[in-house]
DSSP file (Angstrom, degrees, kcal/mol; ACC not computed):
  #  RESIDUE AA STRUCTURE BP1 BP2  ACC     N-H-->O    O-->H-N    N-H-->O    O-->H-N    TCO  KAPPA ALPHA  PHI   PSI    X-CA   Y-CA   Z-CA
    1    1 A M              0   0    0      0, 0.0     3,-0.1     0, 0.0    16,-0.1   0.000 360.0 360.0 360.0 131.3   14.7  -10.5   -0.5
    2    2 A K        -     0   0    0      1,-0.1   163,-0.0     3,-0.0     0, 0.0  -0.458 360.0 -95.3 -72.3 149.6   16.7  -12.1    2.2
    3    3 A P        -     0   0    0      0, 0.0    -1,-0.1     0, 0.0     3,-0.1  -0.221  42.3 -98.4 -65.3 153.8   14.7  -13.5    5.0
    4    4 A L        -     0   0    0      1,-0.1     5,-0.1   148,-0.1     2,-0.1  -0.464  46.4-103.6 -67.7 142.2   14.2  -11.4    8.1
    5    5 A P        -     0   0    0      0, 0.0    -1,-0.1     0, 0.0    -3,-0.0  -0.388  20.0-143.1 -67.7 146.5   16.6  -12.3   10.9
    6    6 A N  S    S+     0   0    0      1,-0.2     3,-0.1    -3,-0.1    -2,-0.0   0.769  93.4  51.5 -79.0 -26.3   15.1  -14.4   13.7
    7    7 A N  S    S+     0   0    0      1,-0.2     2,-0.3     0, 0.0    -1,-0.2   0.804 117.3  14.1 -87.4 -29.0   17.0  -12.8   16.5
    8    8 A D        -     0   0    0    140,-0.0     2,-0.4     2,-0.0    -1,-0.2  -0.977  51.7-173.5-153.8 134.2   16.4   -9.1   16.0
    9    9 A I        -     0   0    0     -2,-0.3   139,-0.0    -3,-0.1    -5,-0.0  -0.996  31.3-119.7-126.1 131.1   14.0   -6.9   14.0
   10   10 A A        -     0   0    0     -2,-0.4    -2,-0.0     1,-0.1     0, 0.0  -0.191  31.9-104.9 -64.0 162.1   14.5   -3.1   13.8
   11   11 A L  S    S+     0   0    0      1,-0.3    -1,-0.1    71,-0.0    -2,-0.0   0.910 113.2   6.7 -58.6 -46.2   11.6   -1.0   15.1
   12   12 A R  S    S-     0   0    0     70,-0.1    -1,-0.3     2,-0.0    70,-0.1  -0.616  87.8-161.4-134.6  75.1   10.5    0.0   11.6
   13   13 A P        -     0   0    0      0, 0.0    68,-2.6     0, 0.0     2,-0.3  -0.290   4.4-162.6 -65.2 140.5   12.6   -2.1    9.2
   14   14 A R  E     +A   80   0A   0     66,-0.2     2,-0.3     2,-0.0    66,-0.2  -0.849   9.1 179.5-117.2 154.4   12.8   -1.0    5.6
   15   15 A F  E     -A   79   0A   0     64,-2.0    64,-2.9    -2,-0.3     2,-0.4  -0.982  16.0-150.0-150.3 161.8   13.9   -2.9    2.5
   16   16 A Q  E     -A   78   0A   0     -2,-0.3     2,-0.4    62,-0.2    62,-0.2  -0.997  12.6-168.8-133.9 138.9   14.3   -2.5   -1.2
   17   17 A L  E     -A   77   0A   0     60,-2.4    60,-2.8    -2,-0.4     2,-0.6  -0.991  14.3-152.8-129.6 136.2   14.0   -5.1   -3.9
   18   18 A D  E     -A   76   0A   0     -2,-0.4     2,-0.4    58,-0.2    58,-0.2  -0.949  24.7-174.0-102.6 121.7   14.9   -5.1   -7.6
   19   19 A I  E     -A   75   0A   0     56,-2.8    56,-2.8    -2,-0.6     2,-1.7  -0.954  30.0-133.5-123.5 136.4   12.6   -7.5   -9.4
   20   20 A N  S    S+     0   0    0     -2,-0.4    54,-0.2    54,-0.2    56,-0.1  -0.357  76.8  94.6 -84.3  57.2   12.8   -8.6  -13.0
   21   21 A K  S    S-     0   0    0     -2,-1.7    -2,-0.2    54,-0.1    52,-0.1  -0.985  82.7 -97.9-141.3 148.7    9.1   -8.1  -13.6
   22   22 A P     >  -     0   0    0      0, 0.0     4,-1.8     0, 0.0     3,-0.3  -0.321  33.2-117.2 -65.9 152.3    7.2   -5.2  -15.0
   23   23 A K  H  > S+     0   0    0     48,-0.3     4,-2.7    51,-0.3     5,-0.2   0.895 113.0  53.6 -56.1 -45.8    5.5   -2.8  -12.5
   24   24 A Q  H  > S+     0   0    0      1,-0.2     4,-2.2     2,-0.2    -1,-0.2   0.847 106.4  52.9 -63.3 -34.3    2.0   -3.6  -13.7
   25   25 A Q  H  > S+     0   0    0     -3,-0.3     4,-1.2     2,-0.2    -1,-0.2   0.909 111.0  46.7 -67.1 -41.1    2.5   -7.3  -13.3
   26   26 A L  H  X S+     0   0    0     -4,-1.8     4,-0.5     2,-0.2     3,-0.4   0.919 112.7  49.0 -66.7 -43.0    3.6   -6.8   -9.7
   27   27 A L  H >< S+     0   0    0     -4,-2.7     3,-1.3     1,-0.2    -2,-0.2   0.888 107.6  55.7 -62.7 -38.1    0.7   -4.5   -9.0
   28   28 A A  H >< S+     0   0    0     -4,-2.2     3,-1.7     1,-0.3    -1,-0.2   0.798  95.3  66.5 -65.2 -28.4   -1.7   -7.0  -10.5
   29   29 A A  H 3< S+     0   0    0     -4,-1.2     3,-0.3    -3,-0.4    -1,-0.3   0.739 102.4  48.7 -64.0 -21.4   -0.4   -9.7   -8.1
   30   30 A F  T << S+     0   0    0     -3,-1.3    -1,-0.3    -4,-0.5    -2,-0.2   0.142  75.7 109.5-104.3  18.1   -1.9   -7.6   -5.3
   31   31 A D    <   +     0   0    0     -3,-1.7    -1,-0.2    10,-0.0    -2,-0.1   0.698  53.1  98.3 -68.8 -18.2   -5.4   -7.1   -6.9
   32   32 A I        -     0   0    0     -3,-0.3     3,-0.1    -4,-0.2     8,-0.0  -0.448  64.6-152.6 -68.2 144.2   -7.0   -9.4   -4.4
   33   33 A K  S    S+     0   0    0      1,-0.3     7,-3.1    -2,-0.1     2,-0.4   0.837  75.0  16.6 -87.0 -36.8   -8.7   -7.6   -1.5
   34   34 A T  E     +B   39   0A   0      5,-0.2    -1,-0.3     2,-0.0     5,-0.2  -0.989  46.6 170.7-138.3 147.0   -8.3  -10.3    1.1
   35   35 A K  E >   -B   38   0A   0      3,-2.0     3,-2.4    -2,-0.4     4,-0.0  -0.687  61.0 -80.5-150.1  92.2   -6.3  -13.4    1.6
   36   36 A P  T 3  S+     0   0    0      0, 0.0     3,-0.1     0, 0.0    15,-0.1   0.010 117.0  16.6 -44.8 134.5   -6.9  -14.6    5.1
   37   37 A P  T 3  S+     0   0    0      0, 0.0    15,-2.6     0, 0.0     2,-0.3  -0.854 119.7  75.2 -94.7  27.0   -5.5  -13.5    7.5
   38   38 A F  E <   -BC  35  51A   0     -3,-2.4    -3,-2.0    13,-0.2     2,-0.4  -0.738  55.1-156.3-106.8 148.4   -4.5  -10.5    5.4
   39   39 A L  E     -BC  34  50A   0     11,-3.3    11,-2.3    -2,-0.3     2,-0.5  -0.978  16.4-159.1-113.9 132.9   -6.3   -7.4    4.2
   40   40 A I  E     - C   0  49A   0     -7,-3.1     2,-0.5    -2,-0.4     9,-0.2  -0.959   9.5-174.7-120.3 124.6   -4.8   -5.7    1.1
   41   41 A N  E     - C   0  48A   0      7,-2.7     7,-3.1    -2,-0.5     2,-0.5  -0.973   6.8-164.9-116.5 131.1   -5.4   -2.1    0.1
   42   42 A K  E     + C   0  47A   0     -2,-0.5     2,-0.5     5,-0.2     5,-0.2  -0.968  11.7 174.3-120.8 124.1   -4.0   -0.8   -3.1
   43   43 A I  E >   - C   0  46A   0      3,-2.8     3,-2.7    -2,-0.5     2,-0.2  -0.945  64.7 -60.2-129.5 109.1   -3.8    2.9   -3.9
   44   44 A D  T 3  S-     0   0    0     -2,-0.5     0, 0.0     1,-0.3     0, 0.0  -0.366 122.4 -13.2  54.0-117.3   -2.0    3.7   -7.1
   45   45 A D  T 3  S+     0   0    0     -2,-0.2    22,-2.3    -3,-0.1     2,-0.4   0.311 120.8  93.5 -95.2   8.6    1.6    2.4   -6.7
   46   46 A H  E <   -CD  43  66A   0     -3,-2.7    -3,-2.8    20,-0.2     2,-0.4  -0.851  53.0-168.6-108.7 137.7    1.2    1.8   -3.0
   47   47 A I  E     -CD  42  65A   0     18,-2.9    18,-3.2    -2,-0.4     2,-0.5  -0.990   2.6-164.9-126.9 128.9    0.1   -1.4   -1.3
   48   48 A F  E     -CD  41  64A   0     -7,-3.1    -7,-2.7    -2,-0.4     2,-0.5  -0.963   6.2-172.1-115.7 124.0   -0.8   -1.7    2.4
   49   49 A I  E     +CD  40  63A   0     14,-3.0    14,-2.9    -2,-0.5     2,-0.3  -0.968  16.3 153.4-120.1 123.9   -1.0   -5.1    3.9
   50   50 A K  E     -C   39   0A   0    -11,-2.3   -11,-3.3    -2,-0.5     2,-0.2  -0.857  43.6 -87.9-139.1 176.0   -2.4   -5.6    7.4
   51   51 A F  E     -C   38   0A   0     10,-0.4   -13,-0.2    -2,-0.3     5,-0.1  -0.562  41.7-111.5 -88.8 150.5   -4.1   -8.4    9.4
   52   52 A N    >>  -     0   0    0    -15,-2.6     4,-1.4    -2,-0.2     3,-0.9  -0.186  40.1 -92.0 -73.4 173.4   -7.9   -8.9    9.5
   53   53 A K  T 34 S+     0   0    0      1,-0.3    -1,-0.1     2,-0.2    -2,-0.1   0.798 122.8  56.6 -59.8 -32.6   -9.9   -8.2   12.6
   54   54 A E  T 34 S+     0   0    0      1,-0.2    -1,-0.3     3,-0.0    -3,-0.0   0.837 116.5  34.3 -70.2 -30.9   -9.7  -11.8   13.9
   55   55 A K  T <4 S+     0   0    0     -3,-0.9    -2,-0.2   -18,-0.2    -1,-0.2   0.556  94.6 105.2-100.5 -10.6   -5.8  -11.8   13.9
   56   56 A I     <  +     0   0    0     -4,-1.4     2,-0.3     4,-0.1    -4,-0.0  -0.462  40.0 171.2 -79.5 143.2   -5.1   -8.2   14.8
   57   57 A H    >   -     0   0    0     -2,-0.2     3,-2.0    90,-0.0    -6,-0.1  -0.838  52.0 -83.7-135.7 177.9   -3.9   -7.2   18.3
   58   58 A F  T 3  S+     0   0    0      1,-0.3    26,-0.3    -2,-0.3    29,-0.1   0.825 128.1  39.1 -54.0 -37.3   -2.6   -3.9   19.8
   59   59 A W  T 3  S+     0   0    0     24,-0.1    -1,-0.3    83,-0.1    -3,-0.0   0.226  81.7 139.8-101.0  13.5    1.0   -4.5   18.5
   60   60 A S    <   -     0   0    0     -3,-2.0    24,-0.6     1,-0.1    87,-0.1  -0.344  44.0-138.3 -61.7 132.7    0.1   -6.0   15.1
   61   61 A P  E     - E   0  83A   0      0, 0.0   -10,-0.4     0, 0.0     2,-0.3  -0.368  13.4-157.8 -83.2 168.2    2.4   -4.8   12.3
   62   62 A Q  E     - E   0  82A   0     20,-3.0    20,-2.4   -12,-0.1     2,-0.4  -0.940  11.1-130.6-139.0 165.2    1.5   -3.8    8.8
   63   63 A L  E     -DE  49  81A   0    -14,-2.9   -14,-3.0    -2,-0.3     2,-0.5  -0.965  11.4-164.0-124.1 130.7    3.5   -3.6    5.6
   64   64 A H  E     -DE  48  80A   0     16,-2.3    16,-2.1    -2,-0.4     2,-0.4  -0.964  12.2-173.6-113.3 125.1    3.6   -0.7    3.2
   65   65 A L  E     -DE  47  79A   0    -18,-3.2   -18,-2.9    -2,-0.5     2,-0.4  -0.940  10.4-167.3-117.9 140.3    5.0   -1.4   -0.3
   66   66 A E  E     -DE  46  78A   0     12,-2.5    12,-2.8    -2,-0.4     2,-0.5  -0.996   9.7-158.6-124.0 126.0    5.7    1.1   -3.1
   67   67 A I  E     - E   0  77A   0    -22,-2.3     2,-0.3    -2,-0.4    10,-0.2  -0.909  13.4-179.5-109.1 123.5    6.4   -0.3   -6.5
   68   68 A T  E     - E   0  76A   0      8,-3.0     8,-2.7    -2,-0.5     2,-0.5  -0.877  30.5-111.8-121.3 154.2    8.2    1.9   -9.0
   69   69 A K  E     + E   0  75A   0     -2,-0.3     6,-0.2     6,-0.2     4,-0.0  -0.727  31.4 172.4 -85.9 125.3    9.3    1.3  -12.6
   70   70 A K  E    S-     0   0A   0      4,-2.3     5,-0.2    -2,-0.5    -1,-0.2   0.813  72.6 -20.9 -97.2 -43.3   13.0    1.0  -13.1
   71   71 A S  E >  S- E   0  74A   0      3,-2.1     3,-1.0     0, 0.0    -1,-0.5  -0.884  86.0 -78.4-151.7 177.0   13.0   -0.1  -16.7
   72   72 A P  T 3  S+     0   0    0      0, 0.0   -49,-0.2     0, 0.0     3,-0.0   0.841 131.8  23.7 -55.5 -33.7   10.3   -1.6  -19.0
   73   73 A N  T 3  S+     0   0    0    -51,-0.1     2,-0.4   -52,-0.1    -4,-0.0   0.252 115.5  72.2-116.6  12.8   10.9   -5.1  -17.5
   74   74 A T  E <   - E   0  71A   0     -3,-1.0    -4,-2.3   -54,-0.2    -3,-2.1  -0.985  55.4-174.6-131.7 140.4   12.4   -4.3  -14.1
   75   75 A S  E     -AE  19  69A   0    -56,-2.8   -56,-2.8    -2,-0.4     2,-0.4  -0.893  16.2-140.7-130.0 159.8   10.8   -2.8  -11.0
   76   76 A K  E     -AE  18  68A   0     -8,-2.7    -8,-3.0    -2,-0.3     2,-0.5  -0.984  12.9-157.6-122.1 133.1   11.9   -1.6   -7.6
   77   77 A I  E     -AE  17  67A   0    -60,-2.8   -60,-2.4    -2,-0.4     2,-0.5  -0.946   1.6-163.7-113.2 127.2    9.9   -2.3   -4.5
   78   78 A Y  E     -AE  16  66A   0    -12,-2.8   -12,-2.5    -2,-0.5     2,-0.3  -0.945  16.9-171.8-106.1 126.7   10.3   -0.1   -1.4
   79   79 A G  E     -AE  15  65A   0    -64,-2.9   -64,-2.0    -2,-0.5     2,-0.4  -0.915  15.1-172.9-125.2 149.0    8.9   -1.7    1.7
   80   80 A L  E     -AE  14  64A   0    -16,-2.1   -16,-2.3    -2,-0.3     2,-0.4  -0.946   8.4-159.4-141.3 116.3    8.3   -0.6    5.3
   81   81 A F  E     + E   0  63A   0    -68,-2.6   -18,-0.2    -2,-0.4    70,-0.0  -0.782  35.0 138.8 -88.1 137.0    7.2   -2.8    8.2
   82   82 A G  E     - E   0  62A   0    -20,-2.4   -20,-3.0    -2,-0.4   -70,-0.1  -0.991  49.8 -87.1-167.3 170.2    5.7   -0.8   11.0
   83   83 A P  E    S- E   0  61A   0      0, 0.0   -24,-0.1     0, 0.0   -21,-0.1  -0.193  70.5 -61.3 -74.9 175.4    3.0   -0.6   13.6
   84   84 A N     >  -     0   0    0    -24,-0.6     4,-2.7   -26,-0.3     3,-0.3  -0.373  51.7-125.6 -53.1 131.7   -0.4    0.9   13.0
   85   85 A P  H  > S+     0   0    0      0, 0.0     4,-2.5     0, 0.0     5,-0.2   0.829 109.8  53.5 -56.7 -33.7    0.2    4.6   12.1
   86   86 A T  H  > S+     0   0    0      2,-0.2     4,-2.3     1,-0.2     5,-0.2   0.927 111.1  45.3 -66.0 -44.1   -2.1    5.8   14.8
   87   87 A L  H  > S+     0   0    0     -3,-0.3     4,-2.7     2,-0.2     5,-0.2   0.920 113.2  50.6 -63.8 -43.9   -0.3    3.8   17.4
   88   88 A W  H  X S+     0   0    0     -4,-2.7     4,-2.5     2,-0.2    -2,-0.2   0.919 111.2  48.0 -60.9 -45.1    3.1    4.9   16.1
   89   89 A T  H  X S+     0   0    0     -4,-2.5     4,-2.5    -5,-0.2    -1,-0.2   0.919 113.1  47.9 -62.7 -44.7    2.0    8.6   16.2
   90   90 A F  H  X S+     0   0    0     -4,-2.3     4,-2.3     2,-0.2    -2,-0.2   0.914 111.6  50.3 -62.4 -42.9    0.7    8.3   19.7
   91   91 A F  H  X S+     0   0    0     -4,-2.7     4,-2.1     1,-0.2    -2,-0.2   0.913 112.6  46.1 -63.2 -43.4    3.8    6.5   20.9
   92   92 A M  H  X S+     0   0    0     -4,-2.5     4,-2.7     2,-0.2     5,-0.2   0.880 109.5  55.8 -66.5 -37.8    6.0    9.2   19.4
   93   93 A F  H  X S+     0   0    0     -4,-2.5     4,-2.5     1,-0.2    -2,-0.2   0.918 107.9  48.8 -58.7 -44.5    3.8   11.9   20.9
   94   94 A L  H  X S+     0   0    0     -4,-2.3     4,-2.4     2,-0.2    -2,-0.2   0.924 111.3  49.3 -62.7 -44.2    4.4   10.4   24.3
   95   95 A H  H  X S+     0   0    0     -4,-2.1     4,-2.2     1,-0.2    -2,-0.2   0.935 113.9  44.7 -61.1 -46.8    8.1   10.3   23.8
   96   96 A F  H  X S+     0   0    0     -4,-2.7     4,-2.7     2,-0.2    -1,-0.2   0.877 111.5  54.4 -66.7 -36.2    8.3   13.9   22.7
   97   97 A G  H  X S+     0   0    0     -4,-2.5     4,-2.4    -5,-0.2    -2,-0.2   0.921 109.4  46.8 -61.6 -44.4    5.9   14.9   25.5
   98   98 A V  H  X S+     0   0    0     -4,-2.4     4,-2.4     2,-0.2    -2,-0.2   0.906 112.8  50.4 -63.8 -41.5    8.2   13.3   28.1
   99   99 A A  H  X S+     0   0    0     -4,-2.2     4,-2.4     2,-0.2    -2,-0.2   0.916 111.2  47.7 -63.6 -43.4   11.3   15.0   26.5
  100  100 A I  H  X S+     0   0    0     -4,-2.7     4,-2.6     1,-0.2    -2,-0.2   0.912 112.3  49.4 -66.1 -41.5    9.6   18.4   26.5
  101  101 A L  H  X S+     0   0    0     -4,-2.4     4,-2.8    -5,-0.2     5,-0.2   0.909 110.2  51.8 -61.9 -40.9    8.6   18.0   30.1
  102  102 A F  H  X S+     0   0    0     -4,-2.4     4,-2.2     2,-0.2    -2,-0.2   0.934 111.9  45.0 -61.3 -46.6   12.1   16.9   31.0
  103  103 A V  H  X S+     0   0    0     -4,-2.4     4,-2.2     2,-0.2    -1,-0.2   0.913 113.6  50.6 -64.5 -42.2   13.7   20.0   29.4
  104  104 A T  H  X S+     0   0    0     -4,-2.6     4,-2.3     1,-0.2    -2,-0.2   0.923 111.7  47.4 -61.6 -44.4   11.1   22.3   31.0
  105  105 A L  H  X S+     0   0    0     -4,-2.8     4,-2.8     1,-0.2    -1,-0.2   0.868 109.8  53.2 -65.3 -36.0   11.7   20.8   34.4
  106  106 A S  H  X S+     0   0    0     -4,-2.2     4,-2.3     2,-0.2    -1,-0.2   0.889 110.1  47.3 -68.6 -36.9   15.5   21.2   33.9
  107  107 A V  H  X S+     0   0    0     -4,-2.2     4,-2.5     2,-0.2    -2,-0.2   0.912 113.5  48.8 -66.2 -42.1   15.1   24.9   33.0
  108  108 A W  H  X S+     0   0    0     -4,-2.3     4,-2.5     2,-0.2    -2,-0.2   0.910 112.1  48.6 -63.1 -42.7   12.9   25.4   36.0
  109  109 A A  H  X S+     0   0    0     -4,-2.8     4,-2.6     2,-0.2    -2,-0.2   0.911 111.9  49.1 -64.8 -42.1   15.4   23.5   38.3
  110  110 A Y  H  X S+     0   0    0     -4,-2.3     4,-2.5     2,-0.2    -2,-0.2   0.911 111.7  49.3 -63.4 -42.2   18.3   25.6   36.9
  111  111 A S  H  X S+     0   0    0     -4,-2.5     4,-1.6     2,-0.2    -2,-0.2   0.925 112.4  47.4 -62.9 -44.8   16.3   28.8   37.5
  112  112 A S  H  <>S+     0   0    0     -4,-2.5     5,-3.1     1,-0.2    -2,-0.2   0.910 112.7  49.0 -62.9 -42.4   15.4   27.8   41.1
  113  113 A A  H ><5S+     0   0    0     -4,-2.6     3,-1.3     1,-0.2    -2,-0.2   0.894 109.6  52.3 -65.4 -38.8   19.0   26.9   41.8
  114  114 A S  H 3<5S+     0   0    0     -4,-2.5    -1,-0.2     1,-0.3    -2,-0.2   0.815 111.1  47.3 -65.0 -30.9   20.3   30.2   40.4
  115  115 A L  T 3<5S-     0   0    0     -4,-1.6    -1,-0.3    -5,-0.2    -2,-0.2   0.287 116.1-115.8 -93.1   9.6   17.9   32.1   42.6
  116  116 A N  T < 5S+     0   0    0     -3,-1.3    -3,-0.2     1,-0.2    -2,-0.1   0.854  71.1 136.2  57.1  38.6   18.9   30.0   45.7
  117  117 A K      < -     0   0    0     -5,-3.1    -1,-0.2    -6,-0.1    -2,-0.1  -0.757  65.7 -84.9-107.7 159.2   15.4   28.5   46.0
  118  118 A P        +     0   0    0      0, 0.0     4,-0.1     0, 0.0    -1,-0.1  -0.379  41.5 176.1 -65.2 141.1   14.7   24.8   46.6
  119  119 A Y     >  +     0   0    0      2,-0.1     4,-2.0    -7,-0.1     5,-0.1   0.079  43.9 111.7-132.7  22.3   14.6   22.7   43.5
  120  120 A Y  H  > S+     0   0    0      1,-0.2     4,-2.6     2,-0.2     5,-0.2   0.862  76.8  56.0 -68.7 -35.8   14.1   19.2   44.9
  121  121 A L  H  > S+     0   0    0      2,-0.2     4,-2.5     1,-0.2    -1,-0.2   0.937 108.5  47.6 -60.5 -45.9   10.6   18.9   43.4
  122  122 A Q  H  > S+     0   0    0      1,-0.2     4,-2.2     2,-0.2    -2,-0.2   0.911 112.5  48.8 -63.0 -42.8   12.0   19.6   39.9
  123  123 A L  H  X S+     0   0    0     -4,-2.0     4,-2.2     2,-0.2    -1,-0.2   0.904 111.2  50.5 -63.9 -40.3   14.8   17.1   40.3
  124  124 A G  H  X S+     0   0    0     -4,-2.6     4,-2.0     1,-0.2    -2,-0.2   0.910 111.7  47.2 -62.9 -42.6   12.3   14.5   41.6
  125  125 A L  H  X S+     0   0    0     -4,-2.5     4,-2.0     2,-0.2    -1,-0.2   0.848 109.2  54.7 -68.4 -33.4   10.0   15.1   38.6
  126  126 A M  H  X S+     0   0    0     -4,-2.2     4,-2.0     2,-0.2    -2,-0.2   0.910 108.4  48.7 -64.7 -41.6   13.0   14.9   36.2
  127  127 A V  H  X S+     0   0    0     -4,-2.2     4,-2.4     1,-0.2    -2,-0.2   0.901 109.4  53.3 -63.1 -39.8   13.9   11.5   37.7
  128  128 A A  H  X S+     0   0    0     -4,-2.0     4,-2.6     1,-0.2    -2,-0.2   0.880 107.3  51.6 -62.4 -37.4   10.2   10.5   37.2
  129  129 A M  H  X S+     0   0    0     -4,-2.0     4,-2.5     2,-0.2    -1,-0.2   0.892 109.1  50.2 -65.9 -39.3   10.5   11.6   33.5
  130  130 A I  H  X S+     0   0    0     -4,-2.0     4,-2.3     2,-0.2    -2,-0.2   0.923 112.0  47.3 -63.8 -43.5   13.6    9.5   33.0
  131  131 A I  H  X S+     0   0    0     -4,-2.4     4,-2.1     1,-0.2    -2,-0.2   0.911 112.3  50.0 -63.7 -42.3   11.8    6.5   34.6
  132  132 A L  H  X S+     0   0    0     -4,-2.6     4,-2.5     2,-0.2    -2,-0.2   0.886 108.8  53.2 -63.0 -38.7    8.7    7.1   32.4
  133  133 A W  H  X S+     0   0    0     -4,-2.5     4,-2.2     2,-0.2    -2,-0.2   0.924 110.3  45.9 -62.1 -45.6   11.0    7.3   29.3
  134  134 A F  H  X S+     0   0    0     -4,-2.3     4,-2.4     2,-0.2    -1,-0.2   0.857 110.9  54.3 -66.2 -33.8   12.6    3.9   30.1
  135  135 A T  H  X S+     0   0    0     -4,-2.1     4,-2.4     2,-0.2    -2,-0.2   0.927 108.3  48.4 -64.5 -44.8    9.1    2.5   30.8
  136  136 A L  H  X S+     0   0    0     -4,-2.5     4,-2.2     1,-0.2    -2,-0.2   0.903 111.2  51.2 -60.6 -41.3    7.9    3.7   27.3
  137  137 A Y  H  X S+     0   0    0     -4,-2.2     4,-2.2     2,-0.2    -2,-0.2   0.919 109.3  50.2 -61.8 -43.3   11.1    2.1   25.8
  138  138 A A  H  X S+     0   0    0     -4,-2.4     4,-2.5     1,-0.2    -2,-0.2   0.908 109.4  50.9 -63.1 -41.7   10.3   -1.2   27.6
  139  139 A F  H  X S+     0   0    0     -4,-2.4     4,-2.7     1,-0.2    -1,-0.2   0.896 108.9  52.3 -62.1 -39.1    6.7   -1.2   26.3
  140  140 A G  H  X S+     0   0    0     -4,-2.2     4,-2.3     2,-0.2    -2,-0.2   0.911 110.2  47.5 -62.0 -42.6    8.1   -0.6   22.8
  141  141 A R  H  X S+     0   0    0     -4,-2.2     4,-2.1     2,-0.2    -2,-0.2   0.902 112.1  49.7 -65.3 -41.1   10.4   -3.6   23.1
  142  142 A I  H  X S+     0   0    0     -4,-2.5     4,-2.1     2,-0.2    -2,-0.2   0.924 111.9  48.9 -62.9 -43.8    7.6   -5.8   24.4
  143  143 A G  H  X S+     0   0    0     -4,-2.7     4,-2.0     1,-0.2    -2,-0.2   0.892 109.1  52.1 -62.8 -40.6    5.3   -4.7   21.6
  144  144 A R  H  X S+     0   0    0     -4,-2.3     4,-1.0     1,-0.2    -1,-0.2   0.903 109.7  49.7 -62.0 -40.7    8.0   -5.4   19.0
  145  145 A K  H  < S+     0   0    0     -4,-2.1     3,-0.3     1,-0.2    -2,-0.2   0.890 111.3  48.7 -66.0 -38.9    8.5   -8.9   20.5
  146  146 A K  H  < S+     0   0    0     -4,-2.1     4,-0.3     1,-0.2    -1,-0.2   0.818 114.2  46.4 -70.4 -30.0    4.7   -9.5   20.3
  147  147 A G  H  X S+     0   0    0     -4,-2.0     4,-1.9     1,-0.2    -1,-0.2   0.586  88.4  89.5 -87.3 -10.6    4.5   -8.3   16.7
  148  148 A K  H  X S+     0   0    0     -4,-1.0     4,-2.1    -3,-0.3     5,-0.2   0.888  84.0  51.2 -58.7 -45.4    7.5  -10.3   15.5
  149  149 A P  H  > S+     0   0    0      0, 0.0     4,-1.7     0, 0.0    -1,-0.2   0.908 112.2  47.6 -60.7 -38.7    5.7  -13.5   14.5
  150  150 A Q  H  > S+     0   0    0     -4,-0.3     4,-2.4     2,-0.2    -2,-0.2   0.839 107.5  56.4 -70.4 -31.1    3.2  -11.5   12.5
  151  151 A M  H  X S+     0   0    0     -4,-1.9     4,-2.2     1,-0.2    -1,-0.2   0.902 107.5  48.7 -65.4 -39.2    6.0   -9.6   10.8
  152  152 A H  H  X S+     0   0    0     -4,-2.1     4,-2.5     2,-0.2    -2,-0.2   0.871 108.9  53.6 -66.8 -35.7    7.5  -12.9    9.7
  153  153 A M  H  X S+     0   0    0     -4,-1.7     4,-2.3     2,-0.2    -2,-0.2   0.916 109.0  48.7 -63.6 -42.5    4.0  -13.9    8.4
  154  154 A L  H  X S+     0   0    0     -4,-2.4     4,-2.4     2,-0.2     5,-0.2   0.910 111.0  51.0 -61.9 -42.1    3.9  -10.7    6.3
  155  155 A N  H  X S+     0   0    0     -4,-2.2     4,-2.0     1,-0.2    -2,-0.2   0.925 111.6  46.3 -61.8 -46.1    7.4  -11.3    5.0
  156  156 A E  H  X S+     0   0    0     -4,-2.5     4,-2.0     1,-0.2    -1,-0.2   0.881 110.4  55.4 -64.1 -37.6    6.5  -14.9    3.9
  157  157 A F  H  X S+     0   0    0     -4,-2.3     4,-2.7     2,-0.2    -2,-0.2   0.933 109.7  43.5 -62.7 -48.0    3.2  -13.6    2.3
  158  158 A I  H  X S+     0   0    0     -4,-2.4     4,-2.6     1,-0.2    -1,-0.2   0.861 111.3  55.0 -70.6 -31.7    4.9  -11.1    0.1
  159  159 A N  H  <>S+     0   0    0     -4,-2.0     5,-2.8    -5,-0.2     4,-0.5   0.894 112.0  45.1 -63.3 -37.5    7.6  -13.6   -0.8
  160  160 A T  H ><5S+     0   0    0     -4,-2.0     3,-0.6     3,-0.2    -2,-0.2   0.935 114.6  46.6 -69.3 -47.6    4.8  -16.0   -1.9
  161  161 A I  H 3<5S+     0   0    0     -4,-2.7    -2,-0.2     1,-0.2    -3,-0.2   0.913 119.0  40.3 -62.0 -43.7    2.8  -13.3   -3.8
  162  162 A L  T 3<5S-     0   0    0     -4,-2.6    -1,-0.2    -5,-0.2    -2,-0.2   0.501 108.5-124.8 -85.6  -3.8    5.9  -12.0   -5.6
  163  163 A D  T < 5 +     0   0    0     -3,-0.6     2,-0.4    -4,-0.5    -3,-0.2   0.952  52.5 159.7  57.6  53.8    7.3  -15.5   -6.2
  164  164 A I      <       0   0    0     -5,-2.8    -1,-0.2    -6,-0.1    -2,-0.1  -0.892 360.0 360.0-107.0 134.9   10.7  -14.7   -4.5
  165  165 A S              0   0    0     -2,-0.4    -1,-0.1    -5,-0.0    -5,-0.0   0.421 360.0 360.0 -97.8 360.0   12.8  -17.5   -3.2
């Protein structure tokens, strides 16, 4: 796996690796439950790696790996770096909520304008939704920046476990 770039990391970067090792050997490499500062959970062909309580913060990333058999001696690993699923769901809920409010306010403003009624309140609230949307985006960027060092730690950890150069 090529190293993660230092200058920019996508919000939820994904990767795929073809490794010349059997699937069971790769899964066995993750049989340990903890390796400070990491916690490893293994469910069937899925491996979840996150940070322990001492190292975790609000924006801490985690890594989800899925290992599949490609041939008897070759495996494919699908990986996804991302925030805590609860945080991600809440963040997406806020974005969709702001979008729905914006559309609702725009319909209300159009209706008021069509009926020759004042619509300044609706326009003001629409501007507030736009500002809130940009604020949420800024918080996401700040969180990504705070989680970047830990994402690199996760990357180095799996490279070590899988013996990838």
